[in-house]
matplotlib code that plots the C-alpha trace (Angstrom):
import matplotlib.pyplot as plt

x = [21.6, 25.3, 27.6, 29.2, 27.4, 28.1, 26.1, 23.8, 23.2, 22.7, 20.1, 18.3, 18.1, 16.9, 14.2, 13.1, 13.0, 11.0, 8.5, 8.1, 7.4, 5.2, 3.2, 2.8, 0.0, 1.6, 1.5, 4.6, 4.7, 4.9, 1.7, 0.0, 0.8, -0.7, -3.7, -4.5, -4.2, -6.6, -9.0, -9.2, -9.9, -12.6, -14.5, -14.0, -12.0, -14.5, -11.8, -10.2, -7.0, -6.2, -3.2, -1.6, -0.8, -3.0, -4.7, -3.2, -4.7, -8.4, -7.9, -10.1, -8.1, -9.2, -10.0, -7.6, -9.2, -9.1, -9.0, -11.6, -12.1, -15.8, -14.9, -13.5, -16.1, -17.7, -16.0, -12.7, -13.8, -11.5, -8.4, -9.7, -7.0, -4.3, -5.6, -5.7, -2.1, -1.0, -2.5, -0.6, 2.8, 2.5, 4.7, 3.4, 0.1, -2.7, -5.5, -9.0, -7.8, -5.0, -7.5, -9.9, -7.0, -6.1, -9.6, -11.0, -10.9, -7.4, -6.3, -7.3, -10.8, -9.2, -6.7, -9.5, -11.8, -9.1, -6.7, -8.6, -8.4, -4.9, -3.4, -4.8, -3.5, -0.1, 0.1, -0.9, 1.6, 4.4, 3.2, 3.3, 6.8, 8.3, 6.2, 4.9, 3.1, 0.2, -1.0, -2.3, -3.5, -1.0, 1.9, 0.7, 0.5, 3.9, 5.8, 3.8, 2.6, 4.4, 7.0, 5.5, 1.9, 1.8, 4.3, 3.2, 4.3, 7.8, 7.9, 11.3, 12.7, 12.0, 15.6, 15.2, 12.8, 13.9, 14.5, 13.5, 12.7, 12.9, 10.5, 10.5, 9.1, 8.0, 9.2]
y = [0.7, 0.5, 3.2, 1.4, -0.7, -2.3, -0.8, -3.8, -3.5, 0.3, -0.1, -2.8, -0.7, 2.4, 0.4, -1.2, 2.2, 3.7, 0.9, 1.2, 4.9, 5.0, 1.8, 1.1, -1.4, -3.3, -7.1, -9.0, -11.8, -14.6, -13.4, -13.0, -16.5, -18.0, -15.7, -16.8, -20.5, -19.9, -18.0, -20.9, -23.4, -21.1, -20.6, -24.1, -23.1, -20.6, -18.0, -18.1, -16.5, -15.9, -17.6, -17.4, -21.1, -23.1, -26.2, -28.8, -31.8, -31.0, -29.5, -31.2, -33.1, -32.6, -35.8, -36.7, -37.1, -40.7, -41.6, -44.2, -45.8, -44.8, -41.1, -41.6, -40.3, -42.6, -40.8, -42.1, -45.6, -47.0, -46.0, -46.6, -49.1, -46.8, -43.9, -46.1, -47.2, -43.7, -42.3, -44.9, -44.1, -40.3, -37.9, -34.8, -34.2, -36.7, -34.2, -33.8, -30.7, -32.7, -35.4, -32.8, -31.3, -34.7, -35.7, -32.3, -30.3, -29.2, -32.8, -36.1, -35.0, -32.1, -34.4, -36.9, -34.3, -32.6, -35.5, -38.8, -42.0, -43.1, -39.8, -40.3, -43.9, -42.9, -40.0, -42.2, -44.9, -42.3, -40.7, -44.1, -44.9, -41.6, -41.0, -37.5, -35.3, -34.8, -35.1, -31.8, -30.7, -27.8, -30.1, -32.5, -29.7, -28.4, -31.7, -34.8, -34.4, -36.1, -33.7, -33.9, -33.4, -29.7, -29.7, -28.9, -31.2, -30.3, -28.5, -28.3, -25.3, -25.2, -26.0, -29.3, -30.7, -33.6, -33.2, -36.4, -36.9, -33.2, -32.1, -31.3, -34.1, -33.9, -36.8]
z = [-11.8, -11.5, -12.7, -15.6, -18.2, -21.5, -24.4, -24.3, -20.6, -20.8, -23.6, -21.6, -18.5, -20.4, -22.1, -18.9, -17.1, -20.0, -19.9, -16.2, -16.3, -19.4, -19.0, -15.3, -15.8, -18.7, -18.3, -19.4, -21.9, -19.3, -17.6, -20.9, -21.8, -18.6, -18.8, -22.3, -21.2, -18.3, -20.6, -22.9, -20.2, -18.6, -21.8, -23.1, -26.1, -27.4, -27.7, -31.2, -32.1, -35.7, -37.2, -40.6, -40.7, -43.0, -41.7, -44.0, -42.1, -42.7, -46.2, -48.8, -51.4, -55.0, -56.9, -59.7, -63.1, -64.3, -68.0, -69.1, -72.5, -72.6, -72.9, -76.4, -78.9, -81.5, -84.4, -83.1, -82.3, -85.1, -83.1, -79.6, -78.7, -80.0, -77.9, -74.8, -75.5, -76.2, -73.0, -71.0, -72.5, -73.1, -71.3, -69.5, -67.8, -67.7, -66.9, -68.3, -70.2, -71.9, -72.9, -74.3, -76.4, -77.6, -78.6, -79.7, -82.9, -82.2, -81.8, -83.3, -84.4, -86.4, -88.0, -88.8, -90.4, -92.5, -93.4, -92.8, -90.8, -92.0, -90.8, -87.3, -87.0, -88.3, -85.8, -82.9, -83.8, -84.0, -80.8, -79.0, -80.4, -79.4, -76.3, -77.3, -74.9, -77.2, -80.8, -82.3, -85.7, -85.6, -85.1, -87.8, -90.3, -89.3, -88.9, -89.7, -93.3, -96.1, -97.7, -101.2, -100.1, -101.0, -103.9, -107.4, -110.2, -111.4, -114.6, -116.4, -118.0, -121.7, -122.4, -120.4, -123.0, -125.2, -129.0, -130.9, -134.5, -135.3, -132.5, -128.8, -126.7, -123.0, -121.2]

ax = plt.figure().add_subplot(projection="3d")
ax.plot(x, y, z, "-o")
ax.set_aspect("equal")
plt.show()
């Protein structure tokens, strides 16, 4: 060691001196690397070292679900062509779960049982035109029903009745 060092040089020398005195039989990184390589060759690659890197090359790929016309239930056969057309233009996911939601009781089957065949065809035609993500019973009740479907007949105030020939006439 020389008399004067920079801070970096001083720290390096102190660390090297500490390692030499504490660990006399310590092998350096360079020798470890060559020993590991020799060890692999000797044991014909039987030595496995753990690694946190995933093996992407051999990873199994999951098969993508494919929509087929024969998966449409018989209760919705009347709108089969509309369902196929909608599935082709719809936005969002084209997964099996999305198909089950579309066909199931929360989707077209629910609309069919509660509101009839014409409601299903109307909803599918609108969904195709506007490229909706899905058609659900909940959205049909909230947005798709005609505005006057739940309204009661309008009854006028008694003062709104007509007076003809000496009497009140509804009309």
